[in-house]
N, C-alpha and C positions, 0 to 999 in steps of 0.2 A: 027594734028590730032590724038588722039591716039584712035581706037577702036578695041584694042586689048588688054584681059583679062591679068591678071597677070598668071604667075608658080609657085608652088608652092611645095617644095620637102620637104624631112625629115629624120632625122639622125635615124630612128628608130633599135634598129636592134635585134637580137634573144637570149640574154644573160637576166638571171636576173641582176634587178636592187634595190636598196633597197630604205628607203624614202628620200624622197629628190631631187629623181633625177628628171632630168629634158627634157624633147624632145622636140629639136628644131626645129620649122619651117620655110623653109627657102624660102620667098619670092620674088619676080625678077619681075620688070616690068621696061623697058629699056627708055617707054616713058616717059606718065606724072609720073610715080613711084606709090610704095605702099601705100596707105591710110590703111588697115587696116587688119587681119588677122582671122580668126573667126572662132573656130572649136569646136567639142565636146569630151568626152575620153568616152561615155557608147556604143557606135556604134550609137547612134543618131546622126539625121541630122544636122547638124549646119545649123545658120540661122543668120544674121544681128543682132540679139538679142542677140545669143552665147556668152559664153565670147570669148576673144579677145588676142590677143598677141603674138608673137616669141616663147617664152617659155611654155613648157606645164609642170606642175608638181607634181606629185603625192604623195601623203600623206598615202595610205592605202593597203592594201596587193591586190593584184586582177591581171585578164588577162583581160588590155584594150585594145578598139577598136579606136583607133583615126580616126577621121573624121574633115576635114579641106576645107576651101575657103581663097582665097581672094580679095577684092575691091581696084582699083588701083583712081588714082584720079581724071580719068574722069567717074569713077562710073562704069566698065565692072567689071562682076562678072566671078571669077573664076567656073568651074562646080568644085564641091565637089569631094574633092580626101579622100581614104584610106589611114593609113598609111600603108610603106611597109611590119610592121611586131607588130605581137601583142606586145603594152609594156608589161612585164611580172613586177610586182612588189610585194618584201619578207618585210614585215613591223612585220614580227613575228617570235617571239625568236625560238629554236628550241625545244621540249619537251626531259626532261631529264629521264629517267627511271632505279633505283639502285632498286637492290635486296636484295644485302649484300654489304654493309654491311647497314642496315637501320634499327635499334633499339640502343636502348641508354645505352643499355647494351652489350658485345660480351664475349664470353664464351671462355678462353683460352687454352681449355680441347681440341679444335682441331683447325687444322688451319683455319687463316680467308681468304675466298677464292674472290675474289672480281667480281659481277657480276653487269655491267654497261652499260649502253646504251645510244642512242640519236638517235629521228629523227628528219626531217625538210620535212612538204610534199610541200613546195616550192619550194627553190632556192636546196635545199638538205643541206646536213651537208660537213661540212667542214674537223673538225680536232673534235677528242674528247680525253681530256687529263682528268686525276683523280690523284691525291694527298692524301699520309697520310703523316701526319704531317712536309706539303711541299716536302715531296719526292715522286716526279712520281711514278706512278703503273700502270699497265696494269689492260685490261681486263682479267680476267679468272686468271691468275698470283693469286697464296697466302703466306701466311706469318703467321707466327708463334709468336702469342703475348706472352710477356712472364707473370707468373704468378705469377702477382701482380697488386694492384690497380694502376691504370693508366687511364689519358684521353688523348684520341686522337682526332684529327680533319682531317676530311673528305673530299675531294673537288669534285665535279666534275665541269667541264667547256667544252661546247660544243658550236661549231662557225660556223654557216652555212653560205653558200658561196657568200654571201651579205656582211657578218659581224655582224647579229645580232648574241647577245652572251646570252646563259642562264648560269646559274650556281647554284648545288647544295650545298648544307652544312649541314655535319652529326657533332656531337659532342657526340664523344658516348667513352664508360670507360669499361676498365674490368678490374673483381675483385680476390681477393686473393683466391685460395682452401684450403682448411684446410684439411691435409692427415694423418691419423691413432690418436690414441688415442692422442697422445701424443702434439696434437695441438686441439684434436675434442670429446669431451665426454660428453655423458650425464646419468644421473644417475635419478631415479634407473634404476639399467641395464634389469631388466626384468621388463616389463611395464605392460604387463596382469595380476601381482599378484600384481601388486603397481598404485593402480588408485589414482586420482590425480594430484596433484603438478612435474609436471618433472626437472631440471634443466640441464639448458647447457652450458658446462664450455670450454672455447675457449682459447686458447694459440696462443696469437698473434705473430708473429716473429716481428723483426725488419724491417722497420723502425715503424711498426702500436703500438708498445706498449708505455707506458709512455704518 
Protein backbone atom coordinates (compact mmCIF):
# COMPACT_ATOMS: atom_id res chain seq x y z
CA UNK A 1 0.00 0.00 0.00
CA UNK A 2 1.34 3.45 -0.98
CA UNK A 3 -0.09 6.37 0.95
CA UNK A 4 2.93 8.63 0.50
CA UNK A 5 3.00 11.31 -2.23
CA UNK A 6 6.06 11.74 -4.46
CA UNK A 7 8.79 14.26 -3.77
CA UNK A 8 9.95 16.50 -6.60
CA UNK A 9 13.01 18.76 -6.77
CA UNK A 10 14.36 21.13 -9.42
CA UNK A 11 17.78 22.27 -10.64
CA UNK A 12 17.04 25.98 -10.99
CA UNK A 13 19.89 28.43 -10.44
CA UNK A 14 20.52 32.18 -10.33
CA UNK A 15 22.20 32.41 -13.75
CA UNK A 16 20.80 33.82 -17.00
CA UNK A 17 20.12 31.29 -19.74
CA UNK A 18 19.45 31.47 -23.46
CA UNK A 19 16.60 30.15 -25.57
CA UNK A 20 16.22 26.38 -25.34
CA UNK A 21 17.31 26.14 -21.73
CA UNK A 22 15.53 23.27 -19.97
CA UNK A 23 14.76 23.24 -16.27
CA UNK A 24 14.81 19.67 -14.93
CA UNK A 25 12.16 18.47 -12.50
CA UNK A 26 13.20 15.30 -10.64
CA UNK A 27 10.29 13.39 -9.05
CA UNK A 28 10.90 10.45 -6.71
CA UNK A 29 8.51 7.83 -5.36
CA UNK A 30 10.00 4.73 -3.77
CA UNK A 31 6.75 2.70 -3.61
CA UNK A 32 4.25 2.82 -6.48
CA UNK A 33 6.47 5.03 -8.64
CA UNK A 34 5.88 8.40 -10.26
CA UNK A 35 3.04 8.75 -12.73
CA UNK A 36 3.15 12.40 -13.89
CA UNK A 37 4.71 15.74 -13.01
CA UNK A 38 2.68 18.88 -13.76
CA UNK A 39 3.97 22.45 -13.92
CA UNK A 40 3.23 26.09 -14.75
CA UNK A 41 5.87 28.69 -15.66
CA UNK A 42 3.82 31.87 -15.06
CA UNK A 43 3.61 31.61 -11.29
CA UNK A 44 0.05 30.28 -11.39
CA UNK A 45 -0.93 27.15 -9.50
CA UNK A 46 -0.58 23.99 -11.64
CA UNK A 47 -3.35 21.41 -11.88
CA UNK A 48 -3.63 18.01 -13.50
CA UNK A 49 -4.69 19.88 -16.66
CA UNK A 50 -1.39 21.80 -16.75
CA UNK A 51 1.58 20.92 -18.99
CA UNK A 52 3.43 17.85 -17.80
CA UNK A 53 6.89 16.35 -17.99
CA UNK A 54 10.25 16.49 -16.29
CA UNK A 55 11.85 18.97 -18.73
CA UNK A 56 10.56 22.55 -18.80
CA UNK A 57 11.80 24.55 -21.80
CA UNK A 58 11.65 28.31 -22.38
CA UNK A 59 11.52 30.17 -25.70
CA UNK A 60 11.11 33.83 -24.81
CA UNK A 61 12.87 36.45 -22.73
CA UNK A 62 11.46 36.64 -19.22
CA UNK A 63 11.72 35.95 -15.50
CA UNK A 64 9.78 32.76 -14.86
CA UNK A 65 8.34 31.52 -11.57
CA UNK A 66 7.92 27.76 -11.99
CA UNK A 67 5.49 25.82 -9.83
CA UNK A 68 5.08 22.05 -9.98
CA UNK A 69 3.86 18.86 -8.31
CA UNK A 70 3.86 15.14 -9.04
CA UNK A 71 1.33 12.35 -8.79
CA UNK A 72 2.34 8.72 -8.17
CA UNK A 73 0.78 5.54 -9.53
CA UNK A 74 -1.36 5.19 -6.42
CA UNK A 75 -2.80 8.67 -7.15
CA UNK A 76 -1.09 10.29 -4.17
CA UNK A 77 -0.70 14.00 -4.99
CA UNK A 78 2.29 16.02 -3.92
CA UNK A 79 1.81 19.52 -2.52
CA UNK A 80 2.61 22.28 -5.01
CA UNK A 81 6.18 23.49 -4.88
CA UNK A 82 7.87 26.61 -6.25
CA UNK A 83 11.24 26.33 -7.97
CA UNK A 84 14.13 27.31 -5.73
CA UNK A 85 15.08 30.20 -8.05
CA UNK A 86 13.38 32.35 -10.66
CA UNK A 87 14.34 31.10 -14.12
CA UNK A 88 16.01 33.93 -16.09
CA UNK A 89 15.81 33.67 -19.88
CA UNK A 90 17.46 36.10 -22.31
CA UNK A 91 16.39 35.61 -25.93
CA UNK A 92 17.10 39.20 -26.97
CA UNK A 93 20.04 40.55 -28.94
CA UNK A 94 22.11 43.39 -27.50
CA UNK A 95 21.44 46.90 -28.83
CA UNK A 96 24.37 48.57 -30.62
CA UNK A 97 24.72 52.35 -30.83
CA UNK A 98 27.23 53.93 -33.21
CA UNK A 99 27.87 57.67 -33.09
CA UNK A 100 30.88 57.68 -35.42
CA UNK A 101 31.29 56.58 -38.09
CA UNK A 102 27.60 56.64 -38.99
CA UNK A 103 27.39 58.27 -42.45
CA UNK A 104 28.34 57.04 -45.89
CA UNK A 105 30.94 59.77 -46.37
CA UNK A 106 33.72 60.63 -43.95
CA UNK A 107 35.92 63.65 -44.51
CA UNK A 108 39.66 63.01 -44.36
CA UNK A 109 40.25 66.58 -43.15
CA UNK A 110 40.23 65.45 -39.51
CA UNK A 111 40.84 62.15 -37.69
CA UNK A 112 38.01 59.67 -37.47
CA UNK A 113 37.26 59.02 -33.79
CA UNK A 114 35.40 55.77 -33.13
CA UNK A 115 32.40 56.15 -30.83
CA UNK A 116 30.30 53.03 -30.33
CA UNK A 117 28.67 51.11 -27.48
CA UNK A 118 26.24 48.28 -26.74
CA UNK A 119 23.77 47.50 -23.97
CA UNK A 120 21.81 44.43 -22.95
CA UNK A 121 18.99 44.91 -20.46
CA UNK A 122 18.82 41.24 -19.48
CA UNK A 123 21.93 39.07 -19.12
CA UNK A 124 24.28 42.01 -19.76
CA UNK A 125 27.08 42.57 -22.26
CA UNK A 126 29.92 40.07 -22.46
CA UNK A 127 32.01 41.77 -25.14
CA UNK A 128 31.92 44.41 -27.87
CA UNK A 129 34.35 44.35 -30.78
CA UNK A 130 34.72 46.67 -33.76
CA UNK A 131 36.68 46.33 -37.00
CA UNK A 132 37.71 48.71 -39.75
CA UNK A 133 38.46 46.71 -42.88
CA UNK A 134 39.05 43.64 -40.73
CA UNK A 135 41.43 45.33 -38.28
CA UNK A 136 40.13 45.59 -34.72
CA UNK A 137 39.69 49.13 -33.37
CA UNK A 138 38.86 50.38 -29.89
CA UNK A 139 36.11 52.72 -28.78
CA UNK A 140 37.63 56.20 -28.44
CA UNK A 141 40.55 55.41 -30.72
CA UNK A 142 41.22 57.64 -33.73
CA UNK A 143 42.61 57.04 -37.19
CA UNK A 144 43.85 59.43 -39.87
CA UNK A 145 42.20 58.55 -43.16
CA UNK A 146 44.28 59.20 -46.29
CA UNK A 147 43.39 62.09 -48.58
CA UNK A 148 42.05 59.90 -51.35
CA UNK A 149 38.85 58.33 -52.55
CA UNK A 150 38.47 54.96 -50.84
CA UNK A 151 35.75 52.64 -49.54
CA UNK A 152 35.85 51.23 -45.99
CA UNK A 153 33.92 48.54 -44.14
CA UNK A 154 33.13 49.19 -40.47
CA UNK A 155 31.66 46.44 -38.29
CA UNK A 156 30.60 46.26 -34.63
CA UNK A 157 29.80 42.94 -32.94
CA UNK A 158 28.16 42.74 -29.50
CA UNK A 159 27.66 39.52 -27.55
CA UNK A 160 25.66 39.19 -24.34
CA UNK A 161 26.31 36.81 -21.46
CA UNK A 162 24.21 33.97 -22.90
CA UNK A 163 25.62 34.22 -26.42
CA UNK A 164 23.01 36.35 -28.21
CA UNK A 165 24.85 38.34 -30.88
CA UNK A 166 24.11 41.63 -32.65
CA UNK A 167 26.04 43.10 -35.57
CA UNK A 168 26.27 46.58 -37.10
CA UNK A 169 27.63 47.15 -40.61
CA UNK A 170 28.52 50.40 -42.38
CA UNK A 171 30.17 50.96 -45.73
CA UNK A 172 31.56 54.47 -46.07
CA UNK A 173 33.94 56.33 -48.32
CA UNK A 174 36.41 59.15 -48.03
CA UNK A 175 36.75 61.82 -50.68
CA UNK A 176 39.56 63.57 -52.44
CA UNK A 177 40.25 67.08 -51.08
CA UNK A 178 41.25 69.48 -53.88
CA UNK A 179 43.76 72.07 -52.75
CA UNK A 180 44.96 75.22 -54.50
CA UNK A 181 44.43 76.58 -58.00
CA UNK A 182 46.53 73.81 -59.47
CA UNK A 183 43.67 71.42 -58.63
CA UNK A 184 40.54 73.60 -58.56
CA UNK A 185 39.74 77.00 -60.05
CA UNK A 186 36.50 78.90 -60.73
CA UNK A 187 36.10 81.30 -63.66
CA UNK A 188 35.19 84.08 -63.94
CA UNK A 189 37.03 84.96 -60.77
CA UNK A 190 34.99 88.12 -59.94
CA UNK A 191 31.48 86.68 -59.58
CA UNK A 192 29.67 89.84 -58.43
CA UNK A 193 30.24 91.62 -61.76
CA UNK A 194 29.89 88.56 -63.92
CA UNK A 195 26.36 87.21 -63.42
CA UNK A 196 25.47 84.09 -65.33
CA UNK A 197 27.34 80.87 -65.93
CA UNK A 198 30.44 80.05 -63.92
CA UNK A 199 32.87 77.26 -64.69
CA UNK A 200 34.80 75.07 -62.29
CA UNK A 201 38.10 73.71 -63.56
CA UNK A 202 39.19 70.55 -61.74
CA UNK A 203 42.57 68.92 -62.18
CA UNK A 204 42.35 65.41 -60.68
CA UNK A 205 45.60 63.77 -59.70
CA UNK A 206 46.30 60.15 -60.56
CA UNK A 207 44.64 57.68 -60.29
CA UNK A 208 41.51 59.78 -60.90
CA UNK A 209 42.49 60.90 -64.43
CA UNK A 210 42.22 59.08 -67.71
